[in-house]
N, C-alpha and C positions, 0 to 999 in steps of 0.2 A: 358438558359444555363448559368451555373455559371463558372466564371474564377477561383474561389478558389477551393482547394481540399476539399473533404468531411471530416467533423469532426463528430465523433461519441461520444455521451455521454452515458455512461453505469452506471446506478444507481443500487446498490445492496440493497435489502430489505428483512427483516424478521420481520414480526409482528410489524411493526411500521407504521400503515396506515396513521395517521395524519402527521407524520414526512415526509414520502415519498411524500405525496401530496404537502406539502410545498416545498420540494426539487425540485420536478418536475415543480412546478409553477415558481420557480426561473430559472430553466434551460430553460424553454420556453421563457423567456425574453431575452435570449442571442441574439445578433444581427447577429452573423455569419451565412452565408448561402453559401453552403448547409450544413445542419445539420441533423443527425438522432438521435433519442432519444430512448434508450432501458432501460427497467427495468427488471432485473433478480430477480425474487421473489423466495426466499429460503423457499418454503413450508409453507408460512404464513397461519395462521388459523384465522386471524382477518378480513378477507374480503378485504385485500389490492388489489389483482388483479381486483376484481369487482369495487372497488372504483376508481381505476386508469382508467379503461375502461369508467366508467360513466363520470368522470371529463374530460378526455382528448381525448377519442375516438381513432382515428387512428394516432394522433400526437405522441403517445408513443407506441412502440412495446413491448409487455410483453412476457417474457420467464418464464414460470412457471415450477419450479422444484418440484420433489416429496420428496426431502431430503434436509437437511440444511448442507451446506458445504461452507465456505467462499472462499477457494481457488478454488474449482471446479466451483463455481458460477461465480467468477470473470473471470476465463479462458473461461467459456462458453459464457459469454458476449463478451469477446474479439474476440472469433471465429465467433460469430454471427454478430459483427459489421463490417461494410464495409468501414469505414473511413480510410484515410491515417494516421490520428491522432485520439487518443482516450482519452477522459477525463473520468476517473473512479472515481465514487463518492459513499460514504456511504449515507444512506437514511436521515441522519441528517445534511447534508451539504446545505448551502445556498450560492448563488452566487450574491454578491452585485453589481458587475461590468458587465454591458451588453456587454462590449468590451473585456471580458476575453479571448475568443478564438482568437481574433485578436492578442492580446499580446502573447499568447502561440505560435501561428503560426509564428510570427515574430522571436521569440527566436529559434524555431526549424529550421527555415530557415537560421538564422545567425550561428547556431552551428550544423553542419552536423553530428557530432559524439555524440550529446546528444540524448540518448534514452529515458530519463525520465526528465520531469520538475516537480519539487516539489514546492508546494504552501506555502504561508504564511497563516497558519491556525489560525484564531482568534475566538473570542467568541462574542455573542451579547452584553455582558456587557463591553467588552474591544475590540472593533473592530479594534483598531490599534496595539494591543499587541499580539504577537505570543504566543499561549498557551504553557505553560511550559511543560505540559505532552507529547507534541508532539515534543519537541526539543531534538533531539539526534544527532545534527550536530557537526562537529569537532571544532566549534568556540563558543564563549560565546554568549548567546542569546541577552543580553542587548547591546552589541557592534556590532552585525552582523545581527540582524533580518531585518534591512533595507538595506542590502548590498547583491549583487549577488555573489554567489560562487559555485564552484564545491564541491560535497559532496559524501558521501557513504550512505546517509540515505534519506528516504522519508516516510512520513506517508501515509498509504494506503487509508486513508479516503478521500483524494483528490489528485489525481496524474494524470499528463498528460503523455501519452505514444506514442512513435513513433511505428507504426505498424511493421515496418521492424525489430526493436529491439526486440519486443515481439515475432515475428516469429522466429528470430534467437536463442533466449534463451529458447523458449518454454513456457514463462509465469511463473506463480507461480507453485511451486511443490505441486501437489494436495494431496500428502500424509500428508502434514503439517496440513490440515484442517484450522487452524488459529494460529497465534502467531509466530513471528520471520520469517514469510514467506518473508517479504520485505528484510531482511538481506541476506537471501539465494539468492534472485533474484538480489540484488545489487552486490553480489560477482560474480555471473554468468555474469552479465552485464560487470563488470570490467575486467573479465578474457578475454573477446573477444574484448575489446577496446571501449565499450560504456561508456558514461559518464552520470552523474546525475547533473543537474543544479538547484540550488535554486534561485528563483527570488521573491523579495518582491512585484513585480508588480502584481503577481498572487494571489489575495486575495480570500480566501474562509472562510466562517463563519460556525463553528460547533454549530448547534442549539441544543446542548445536553451536558450532563456531562458524565464522564466516571466512575461515582460512582459504577455502576453495575460491571464494569470490575475489580475494585479493592476490591470488596467484598471478605470476607474471604473464601467463598466456591465456587467462580467462577472457572470453569475449565480452564480458561486462564492460571492459575498458573501451571497447569499440562502441558498444551501444550507448554508454553514458555520454560521451562527447557528441555522438551523432544526434541523440535525442535532446541534448541541451540546445544544440543549434536549431533543431526543428521547433522546439518550444519558443525560442526567441523569434523565429520567423513567424510563427503563428500568432503571437500575442503582442509583440513590442513594436513601437514605431521604428522606422527604418534605421535612423542613426543610433538609437538605443540598442536595437538588435545587432548592429554592426559592432558596437562597443562591447556588448555582452559576449558576442561570439568570439571576438578577438581576444578578450581577456581569458575566457574559459579555454579557448584553443591553445593559447600560449602556455598556460599553467599545465594543461593536460599533456602537451607535447614535451615540456621539460620533465615532467614526471615519467613519461614514457621512455625518454632517453635514459633517465637515471635508473629505471628499473627493468629495462630491456624489452619494452614492447612498443617502440615508436611506430612500427608499421601498423599496429592496431589503431593508434591515435590518428595517424595520417589517413587511413582508410575511413575512419569515423568522421574526420573533418571534411573529407571529400564528399561523402554521402550526405553529410549535414548541410553542406553548402549547395548541393544539387539534389534537393529532395524529390521524391516521387510526386506524381500529380495528386495523390490522396492527401499529402501534406500541403502542397502549394495552394490548393483550393481552399484550405482552412484559414488562410491568412486573414486576420481581422484584428488590427491594432486596437489596443485598449482606448476607449474614449475617456473623457475626464472623470466621469463618475466611476467607471470600472477601475480606472487607474488608482483612484483614492481608496477603493475597497481593497485592491491588491496590496497597496502600500500599508494600509491599516492592518491587514492580516500578517504581513511580513514584519511589522513592528511588534505585534503581539499585544495582549492586554491581560494583566493578571486579574482573575475573577474575584478572588478574595484576598486583598493585600494584607 
């Protein structure tokens, strides 16, 4: 019988057999007990589920999906997980520290209103340097990547979640599919008083590049602008939502023309301005108390100056 609470590790995979096998190998080296390991497979066609079963047997529980959806798959993993805490990983993440979950548990215990812990995401080439493409925190990367602080941002590739916070917020909005879903969840966390804490002690290595995601024709460009407009509609007062939407649409459209994908941006703007009923009925502008919580999270707070 273990004295520690159960920690669940949920790995998301889609057609990255070799990557997910390496990721799961590193997860199995974690020292925390008790632990359960789940892999949510997003309709892979490369034999990933079979390879996982062959390599790991019953050590990894596989959830096989018939369609590919990032937000739905993450939420499905959260629902299937039984742990008090959950580590959610993309299939290209490696965990160099076997005591990673001990450190996360200590932080969750110390900070009872922290619903999310966000990690220091590095690369194999620069294991001590936070990857710039994942840094959207309210402080400068060079001066704060090795300091702990409260923030309004987390990269979904590697994130620690408190189950009670996920249950209270409902997890990711599944209508988003992918793109800007973390920003929406961050706002919903802040609205009800949950906090996000960045800790440089939680190191995860991304064993991949994001070149695919910045390619000219990748659908992420469509999803990002659409979901930004949906987020504004859901949370902001009318005039603020209009201002936010106009600014983001203008910048995205200029970038789209410059890099050759204006059609994706225009399509995203159209669908963002005319959302489905599932998004329209979620409109609930921030009240004064919620607004202050969101502003405070966006401003950030260094934990140990």
